[in-house]
C-alpha positions, 0 to 999 in steps of 0.5 A: 882672087875669088878665094882670097876675096872670100877669105878677106870677107870672112876675116872682116866678119869674124873681126867685126863679131869679135869687136861686137861681142867684146863690147857687150860686157864692157858696155854692160859693166859701164851701165852697172857703175852708172846706176846711181847709189841709194840716197841717204834718208833724211834726218827727219824720217821716222826710223826704228832705233833697233835698226841702228843699235842693239845697245839699249835696254827697253821697258816701253811702258805704254806697250804694257798696262804698267803705266798711269793710264793702266792700259796698253795703248801702243801696238808694240814695244818699239822705239820709233824716232826721227833719224836725227834723234836716233843719231844723238841718242846713240852718241849719248849711249856710247858716252854712258857705256864708256862709264859702264852704263846704258840707257833704259827707254820708257817712251819714244815717239808717241802718236797724237791720239795717245797724247789726247788720252793722256791729257784727259787723265792728267790735264796739267801742261807741266806734266802732260803737254796739251795736244792742241800744241802737241808734245815733242814726243809727238814730233819724234824728238823726245825720249823718256829714259833712265840708266842701268849699270853694268849688271843691268840694275836700274840706277836710283833716280829718287822717283819712278818714271811718270811720277806726277809730283814735285819730287821728280823735278830737277829742281828738287834737292831734298834727295840723297847725294847718290840720287842727285849725282845720278840725275846730274850725270844723266842730264850732263851727258844728254845735254852734251849730245844735243838734248834739253832736259824738262824741269818737272821730269828727270826722265824726259829729254828733248832733242834741241833740233827737233822742236820745230818738226811737225806733229805726227799721228802715224801708226807703228809698223810692228811687223 
């Protein structure tokens, strides 16, 4: 009887250990699935366009001395924007690529400190926004752009980027038909994807939903 009792006890112990050991991975597995997934970032978060698309051409003027300031004022040639602006810009670029073109970027987010320097040089609100109010560039909701064709050649738009004259206006019509068609094409696709044009600058586009975002003076992460 004693032998049977011990066998029974040993069997119970082995059974208990088996159940216990079996339950450990099962519990761990359940805990793994219970960990909440990483939440999507807010549409107003500043992001680097290159992290979301490699389909753009870059000529970031203010990261060089090839600009009306004649000085490099950006730490690096990166295009930072709020995420919602990035999404709309990629959608527009996809539409252009279907027609054999790509967006070329001159400027994206601009710190308020740079806006102040620009306004000192060109104190004309029709061309450079008064830093007291802030530009939508300072809000991460604006881009300065042109187009390149399938061979990488920039499309003719009538004036250079940052040309401070009436010829750069969308309302100026004394231009070759091809130039007017190019400006019209750029404007049409951008507006269809949630942007507004700026009358005095054919290259400037604002995201409609970005007008009320806060002005920012943050630095780039150039690493």
